[in-house]
C-alpha positions in Angstrom: -18.7 8.6 -7.2 -15.5 8.8 -5.0 -12.4 9.7 -7.0 -8.8 9.4 -5.9 -5.8 11.6 -6.8 -4.1 10.3 -9.9 -2.2 13.3 -11.1 1.2 11.5 -10.6 0.2 8.6 -12.9 0.9 8.7 -16.6 -1.8 10.0 -19.0 -1.9 9.5 -22.7 -2.7 7.1 -25.5 0.2 4.7 -25.0 -1.1 1.4 -23.7 0.6 -0.5 -20.9 1.4 -4.0 -19.9 1.1 -3.8 -16.2 1.5 -5.7 -13.0 0.8 -4.4 -9.5 1.4 -5.2 -5.9 3.6 -4.4 -2.9 6.6 -6.1 -4.5 8.2 -6.3 -1.0 11.7 -7.7 -1.5 11.3 -7.9 -5.3 12.1 -11.6 -4.8 12.3 -14.3 -7.4 8.5 -14.6 -7.6 8.2 -10.9 -8.4 11.2 -11.1 -10.7 9.4 -13.8 -12.8 6.3 -11.6 -13.0 8.2 -8.5 -14.0 10.2 -10.4 -16.7 6.9 -11.7 -18.1 5.4 -8.2 -18.2 8.5 -6.8 -20.0 8.3 -9.7 -22.5 4.6 -9.3 -23.1 5.0 -5.5 -23.5 7.6 -6.0 -26.2 5.5 -8.5 -28.1 2.4 -6.3 -28.0 4.0 -3.0 -28.5 3.1 -1.7 -25.0 4.9 0.1 -22.3 5.9 -2.2 -19.3 4.7 -0.8 -16.0 4.7 -1.7 -12.4 2.2 -0.1 -10.0 2.9 -0.3 -6.3 1.6 1.2 -3.1 2.9 3.5 -0.3 2.4 2.8 2.5 1.5 -0.9 2.2 -2.1 -1.6 2.8 -1.5 -3.5 6.0 0.6 -0.6 7.3 -2.2 1.8 6.5 -4.8 -0.2 8.4 -2.6 -1.1 11.5 1.1 -0.2 11.5 1.6 -2.0 14.8 0.6 -5.4 13.4 2.0 -4.9 9.9 5.0 -7.2 9.1 8.4 -5.6 8.8 9.5 -4.5 5.4 12.0 -6.3 3.3 12.6 -3.4 1.0 12.7 0.4 1.1 11.0 2.2 -1.7 14.3 3.4 -3.0 15.7 -0.1 -3.3 12.5 -1.5 -4.7 12.4 1.2 -7.4 15.9 0.4 -8.5 15.5 -3.4 -8.6 12.2 -3.1 -10.6 13.7 -0.8 -13.2 16.7 -3.0 -13.6 14.3 -5.7 -14.7 13.5 -3.6 -17.7 10.3 -2.1 -16.5 10.1 1.4 -18.0 7.5 2.9 -15.7 7.2 2.4 -12.0 4.4 4.3 -10.4 3.6 4.7 -6.7 0.0 5.0 -5.7 -0.6 6.6 -2.3 -2.7 4.2 -0.2 -5.1 6.4 1.8 -8.7 6.3 2.9 -10.0 7.1 -0.6 -8.1 4.3 -2.1 -8.9 1.9 0.8 -12.7 2.4 0.3 -12.7 2.4 -3.5 -14.6 -0.5 -4.9 -12.8 -3.1 -7.0 -14.7 -2.1 -10.1 -13.9 1.6 -9.7 -10.2 0.8 -9.0 -10.1 -0.9 -12.4 -11.9 1.9 -14.1 -10.1 4.9 -12.5 -6.6 3.5 -11.9 -5.9 0.7 -14.3 -7.9 1.9 -17.3 -8.2 5.7 -17.1 -4.8 6.5 -15.4 -2.6 3.7 -16.6 -4.1 2.9 -20.0 -3.8 -0.8 -19.3 -4.1 -3.2 -22.2 -2.7 -6.3 -20.5 -2.4 -7.0 -16.8 -0.6 -9.7 -14.9 -1.4 -10.5 -11.2 -0.2 -13.1 -8.7 -2.3 -16.2 -8.2 -3.5 -15.0 -4.8 -3.9 -11.2 -5.6 -7.0 -9.4 -4.3 -7.8 -5.7 -4.6 -10.4 -3.1 -3.9 -12.4 -2.3 -0.8 -12.7 -5.4 1.4 -10.5 -7.3 -1.1 -13.5 -8.0 -3.2 -11.6 -7.9 -6.6 -9.9 -11.0 -8.1 -8.8 -12.4 -11.5 -12.4 -13.3 -12.4 -13.5 -9.7 -12.0 -10.5 -8.4 -14.0 -11.3 -10.8 -16.8 -15.0 -9.9 -16.7 -14.4 -6.1 -16.8 -11.6 -6.5 -19.4 -14.1 -7.8 -22.0 -15.9 -4.4 -22.0 -13.0 -2.1 -21.1 -10.5 -3.4 -23.6 -7.8 -5.2 -21.7 -6.7 -8.8 -21.1 -5.6 -10.2 -17.7 -3.7 -13.3 -16.5 -2.6 -14.8 -13.2 1.1 -15.8 -12.8 1.6 -19.1 -11.0 3.6 -19.2 -7.8 7.4 -19.6 -8.2 8.9 -22.4 -6.2 12.5 -23.1 -5.3 13.4 -26.6 -4.1 9.7 -27.2 -3.5 9.2 -24.0 -1.4 6.9 -21.3 -2.5 8.7 -18.0 -2.8 6.9 -15.3 -0.9 7.7 -12.2 1.2 6.4 -13.9 4.3 8.6 -16.9 3.9 11.6 -14.7 3.4 10.8 -12.7 6.5 10.5 -15.9 8.5 13.9 -17.0 7.3 15.6 -13.7 8.1 14.0 -13.7 11.6 15.4 -17.2 12.1 18.9 -16.2 11.0 18.8 -18.3 7.8 20.3 -15.5 5.6 21.7 -17.9 3.0 18.4 -19.5 2.4 16.6 -16.1 2.3 19.2 -14.9 -0.3 18.2 -17.9 -2.5 14.5 -16.9 -2.4 15.3 -13.3 -2.9 17.8 -13.8 -5.7 20.4 -11.7 -3.8 21.5 -11.1 -0.3 19.1 -9.2 1.9 20.0 -5.5 2.1 19.2 -2.3 3.9 19.9 1.2 2.5 20.4 4.5 4.4 22.5 7.6 5.0 25.3 7.5 7.4 24.5 9.7 10.4 26.4 11.0 13.4 26.4 8.8 16.4 27.9 9.1 19.9 31.3 7.8 18.7 31.0 4.9 21.1 32.5 2.5 18.6 35.4 4.8 17.9 36.2 5.1 21.6 36.2 1.3 21.9 38.5 0.8 18.9 35.7 -0.2 16.5 34.5 2.9 14.6 31.1 2.3 13.0 28.8 3.7 10.4 25.4 4.5 12.0 22.3 4.1 10.0 18.9 5.0 11.5 16.1 2.9 9.9 12.8 4.3 8.7 11.0 0.9 9.0 11.2 -1.9 11.5 13.7 -4.5 10.1 12.9 -8.2 9.7 16.0 -9.3 11.5 18.3 -8.4 14.4 21.7 -9.5 15.8 25.3 -9.4 14.7 26.1 -10.1 11.0 28.8 -10.5 8.4 28.2 -7.8 5.9 29.5 -6.1 2.8 28.8 -2.4 2.1 28.3 -0.9 -1.4 28.6 2.8 -2.1 31.8 4.1 -0.4 34.2 2.4 -2.8 34.1 1.0 -6.4 33.9 -2.5 -4.9 32.0 -3.8 -1.8 33.8 -3.1 1.5 33.7 -6.0 3.9 32.7 -5.7 7.6 30.7 -6.7 10.6 27.4 -5.2 11.7 25.1 -5.0 14.7 21.4 -4.4 14.2 19.3 -3.8 17.3 18.8 -1.8 20.4 22.3 -1.7 21.9 21.3 -3.1 25.3 24.6 -2.7 27.1 25.7 0.9 26.5 23.1 3.7 26.1 20.1 1.4 25.1 17.9 2.6 22.3 14.2 2.8 21.8 14.4 2.3 18.0 16.7 -0.2 16.1 20.0 1.1 14.8 22.3 -0.4 12.3 26.0 -0.1 13.2 28.6 -1.3 10.7 32.3 -1.6 11.3 34.3 -1.7 8.0 37.5 -3.6 7.7 40.6 -1.8 6.4 38.6 1.4 5.6 39.0 4.7 7.3 37.4 7.4 5.1 34.6 9.5 6.6 31.2 8.6 5.1 28.9 11.0 7.1 25.9 12.0 4.9 26.6 9.4 2.3 24.1 6.8 1.2 25.2 3.2 1.5 23.8 -0.3 0.9 24.5 -2.9 3.6 24.2 -6.5 2.4 23.7 -9.1 5.1 25.6 -12.3 4.3 25.7 -14.4 7.4 24.4 -14.2 11.0 27.0 -14.6 13.7 24.8 -14.4 16.9 21.9 -12.7 18.5 22.1 -9.3 20.2 22.9 -9.7 23.9 23.4 -7.7 27.1 26.9 -7.7 28.7 27.7 -7.2 32.4 30.4 -4.6 31.6 32.1 -2.9 28.7 35.2 -5.0 28.8 33.3 -8.2 28.2 31.4 -6.5 25.4 34.7 -5.4 23.7 36.1 -8.9 23.9 33.0 -10.2 22.2 33.2 -7.5 19.5 36.8 -8.7 18.8 35.6 -12.3 18.4 32.8 -11.1 16.1 35.2 -9.2 13.9 37.6 -12.2 13.8 34.7 -14.5 12.9 33.6 -12.2 10.1 37.2 -12.1 8.7 37.3 -15.9 8.8 34.0 -16.1 7.0 35.4 -13.9 4.1 38.7 -15.9 4.1 36.8 -19.2 3.8 34.6 -17.8 1.1 37.6 -16.6 -0.9 39.3 -20.0 -0.6 36.1 -21.7 -1.9 36.0 -19.4 -4.9 39.6 -20.1 -5.7 
């Protein structure tokens, strides 16, 4: 029998109420499931747990065709725990796990390692080698292995099913406000500020440079707010892409110009929240034309914040 490494998963006699999946984005559908797990755990005297995978299965099988991520592992962990989930466990998705049968996944991972007593899955969730496992198998095995299982119905907002794929499509189309509604918050990226070539500083627009570990689901120029460098969000404008005019890049870079903020942030971790898309990334014939457009972008971002403030008042 093939066994997989489970040393990092909790052992013991305490039973868990568990849900599992990629939780990419921790969107409103995921939030509903996590809230239900926390509620059910409280009523049954169990520990609420979320089990997720790294890398995502589609990334393991073919990274080149896998969809861009909505959420880094760091952000995902934080959002899940803020929902009241006491234990978040990351299961390494490797060859051993990819070829584990659905029944052995239940026995080894869910029962032996996670001590599951109650499990909640999405209405389209599949698991195990060749995606052979489903709710019917969980319910069948649960009768002999001592756990109950349910499927959570899809969450809909204004008639639209909330899903990670729908949110990716909205972000790619520049519909950030609609994506934020399905996410339950603005889309965000997190990273550490690194040293760049100081091109923005030379042009009069110093930027924070954040290299990205994963391919982002959007590109262009955006109105943003940045959390981390101050007690309150710092407002700014950002470019996410390949910098086609000056020193083009082979990997996407996030460059953020903060308004009315001049403290050095090198090495600090920040969260960049994307509020509104201004335009697509574009190539300019010369640097002077590019600088004039940057000035217009910054002015448009300031106007966006001014209009938002007036609406709040």
